[in-house]
C-alpha positions in Angstrom: -7.5 -2.8 -14.5 -6.0 0.6 -15.2 -8.0 1.1 -18.4 -8.4 4.6 -19.8 -11.9 5.1 -18.5 -10.8 4.5 -15.0 -8.0 7.1 -15.0 -10.3 10.1 -14.9 -12.0 8.6 -11.8 -8.6 8.5 -10.1 -7.7 12.0 -11.2 -11.1 13.3 -9.9 -10.7 11.4 -6.6 -7.3 13.1 -6.0 -8.6 16.5 -7.1 -11.6 16.3 -4.8 -9.8 14.9 -1.8 -9.7 17.2 1.2 -6.2 16.0 2.1 -3.1 15.3 0.1 -3.0 11.6 -0.8 0.6 10.4 -0.5 0.2 7.0 -2.3 -2.3 5.3 -4.6 -1.7 1.5 -5.1 -3.4 -0.5 -7.9 -3.4 -4.2 -8.6 -4.4 -6.2 -11.7 -3.5 -3.3 -13.9 -3.4 -5.4 -17.1 -0.7 -3.1 -18.6 1.7 -4.0 -21.3 4.9 -2.3 -22.5 3.2 -0.6 -25.4 1.2 1.5 -22.9 3.5 4.3 -21.9 3.7 6.0 -18.5 2.7 9.3 -20.1 -0.8 7.7 -20.9 -1.3 7.0 -17.2 -0.3 10.4 -15.7 -2.1 11.8 -12.6 -1.1 15.5 -12.1 1.5 16.0 -9.3 2.2 12.2 -9.0 5.0 10.0 -10.0 4.4 6.5 -11.3 6.1 3.1 -10.7 4.7 -0.1 -12.3 5.5 -3.8 -12.6 3.7 -5.4 -15.6 3.1 -9.0 -16.3 4.9 -9.6 -19.5 4.2 -13.2 -20.6 0.5 -13.6 -19.7 -2.7 -11.6 -19.9 -3.7 -9.7 -16.7 -1.9 -9.2 -13.5 0.4 -6.2 -12.8 0.8 -3.6 -10.1 1.2 0.1 -10.0 2.0 2.8 -7.4 1.4 6.5 -7.7 3.4 8.6 -5.2 3.0 12.3 -4.6 5.7 14.4 -6.2 6.7 15.9 -2.8 7.9 12.5 -1.7 11.3 11.5 -3.0 11.3 7.8 -3.9 14.4 5.6 -4.1 15.6 2.0 -4.2 13.0 1.0 -6.8 12.8 -2.7 -7.7 10.2 -4.8 -9.5 9.5 -8.5 -9.8 7.5 -10.6 -12.3 7.7 -14.4 -12.7 4.6 -14.9 -15.0 2.5 -15.4 -11.9 3.3 -12.8 -9.2 4.2 -9.2 -9.6 5.5 -6.8 -7.0 7.2 -3.4 -6.8 9.2 -2.0 -4.0 10.5 1.4 -3.1 11.7 3.5 -0.2 10.2 6.8 0.9 12.7 8.6 3.1 10.3 11.3 4.2 8.1 8.7 5.9 11.0 6.3 6.6 9.0 3.5 5.0 9.3 0.7 2.5 6.3 0.7 0.2 5.4 -2.5 -1.7 2.5 -3.3 -4.0 1.8 -7.0 -4.5 -0.3 -9.3 -6.7 -0.7 -13.0 -6.3 -3.1 -14.7 -8.8 -5.4 -17.5 -7.7 -3.5 -20.1 -9.9 0.0 -19.2 -8.4 2.0 -22.3 -7.4 3.1 -22.2 -3.8 6.8 -22.4 -4.8 6.5 -19.3 -6.9 4.8 -17.5 -4.0 7.7 -18.6 -1.7 10.2 -17.3 -4.1 8.3 -14.0 -4.3 8.3 -13.7 -0.5 12.0 -14.5 -0.5 12.7 -11.7 -3.0 10.7 -9.3 -0.7 12.6 -10.4 2.4 16.0 -10.0 0.8 15.1 -6.5 -0.2 13.9 -5.6 3.3 17.0 -7.2 4.9 19.3 -5.0 2.9 17.9 -1.9 4.7 18.1 -0.8 8.3 15.5 -1.6 10.9 14.5 2.1 10.9 12.1 1.7 8.0 8.4 0.9 8.5 7.1 -1.8 6.2 3.9 -1.2 4.3 2.7 -4.0 2.0 -0.5 -3.6 0.0 -2.0 -5.9 -2.5 -4.4 -8.6 -3.7 -3.1 -12.0 -2.5 -6.2 -14.1 -3.3 -6.0 -16.1 -0.1 -9.6 -16.3 1.2 -8.9 -19.2 3.6 -7.6 -17.0 6.5 -9.6 -15.8 9.5 -7.6 -12.6 10.0 -9.2 -11.9 13.3 -7.4 -14.9 14.8 -4.7 -15.5 12.1 -6.1 -19.1 11.7 -6.2 -21.1 8.4 -9.8 -22.1 7.7 -10.9 -25.5 6.7 -11.2 -26.2 3.0 -9.1 -24.6 0.3 -6.4 -26.3 -1.7 -3.1 -27.6 -0.5 -1.5 -24.8 -2.6 -3.5 -22.2 -0.7 -2.7 -23.7 2.6 1.1 -23.8 1.9 1.0 -20.3 0.6 -0.7 -19.0 3.7 1.9 -20.8 5.8 4.7 -19.1 3.8 3.0 -15.7 4.3 2.6 -16.3 8.1 6.3 -17.2 8.3 7.2 -14.0 6.4 5.0 -11.9 8.7 6.5 -13.5 11.8 10.0 -12.9 10.6 9.4 -9.2 10.0 7.0 -8.6 13.0 4.1 -7.7 10.8 0.3 -7.8 11.2 -2.5 -7.6 8.7 -5.0 -4.8 9.2 -7.9 -5.3 6.7 -10.7 -7.2 8.5 -13.7 -6.4 6.2 -14.4 -8.4 3.1 -12.9 -6.8 0.0 -14.6 -9.0 -2.7 -17.9 -10.6 -1.9 -17.5 -12.3 1.5 -13.7 -12.7 1.2 -10.8 -10.7 2.4 -8.5 -10.9 -0.6 -6.9 -7.4 -0.5 -4.5 -7.0 2.4 -2.5 -4.3 4.2 0.5 -5.8 6.0 2.6 -3.5 8.3 5.1 -3.8 11.1 4.0 -0.7 13.0 0.7 -0.7 14.9 1.3 3.0 15.8 1.3 4.0 12.2 -2.3 3.0 11.3 -5.2 4.9 12.8 -8.0 3.7 10.5 -8.8 1.5 7.6 -12.0 1.5 5.6 -13.4 -0.1 2.4 -16.1 1.1 0.0 -17.7 -0.1 -3.2 -16.6 1.3 -6.5 -17.6 0.9 -10.1 -13.9 0.5 -11.0 -13.7 -3.1 -9.9 -15.5 -6.0 -8.3 -13.1 -5.5 -5.4 -13.7 -2.7 -2.9 -11.5 0.4 -2.6 -9.4 0.4 0.5 -8.5 3.6 2.4 -5.6 3.5 4.9 -5.1 6.4 7.2 -1.7 6.9 8.9 -1.0 8.7 12.1 0.7 11.4 10.0 0.6 12.5 6.4 4.1 12.4 4.8 2.9 15.0 2.2 2.4 17.6 4.8 5.2 16.9 7.3 7.0 20.2 6.5 3.9 22.2 6.2 2.7 21.1 9.6 5.7 22.4 11.5 4.8 24.8 14.2 5.4 28.5 13.3 8.1 30.4 15.2 7.8 34.0 16.4 10.1 36.5 17.8 10.0 36.3 21.6 9.2 40.1 21.9 6.2 39.7 19.5 2.7 39.7 20.9 2.0 36.6 18.8 4.5 34.7 20.9 2.5 35.0 24.1 0.8 31.8 25.3 -2.7 32.4 26.7 -3.7 28.7 27.0 -3.3 28.7 30.8 -4.4 32.3 31.5 -6.9 32.7 34.3 -9.5 35.0 32.7 -12.4 36.2 34.8 -15.7 34.6 33.9 
């Protein structure tokens, strides 16, 4: 949960990072309307949240770096599932943070995925889809995309709905290391294999779930700063010595 004692940890993590972190996604935030965004501020980041209003627990939140304009924001809460959606034009991506509780009926999960699909279908195919969240579906072998034996009928139906969604939007799931005990509960679903170069998990005192790090092939925070410099053609600095045949 996003309790006050955890916020300093996130702020320190951002401050001590050697790179600019474009997005920070949190699930099970346990926030209510009387907790204002100003109480959750991370310097240089904007905040989007979707709280669970009628029950304790749940909720999702996304911090995005202030250099990344965010648009088309939508949220969803049906007492069970919460999600938030937004578009980042700099990275040409749809970012979504999701939470499905263990007691979620399969019909609610289906409606949730339908809401997500409708949002995606309104946009052009140019956008990369990045879905992050805790779906509480431990009955999947993600190395083979097979449903394991056991589990409840609700879990099995929910996994089938998820697989149908992933097939429809040409997605794969990229977390293959347990994120809570021996289970993979926290997922990263994306429709661009070229985007992801590395994922990792590590223990944290913040939660009984592991922290997940996802490294893209580019950092949207530094797109402009990474442009190659230009020099006047008459300048010595414009000369290219990379293929020069210097004597040994």
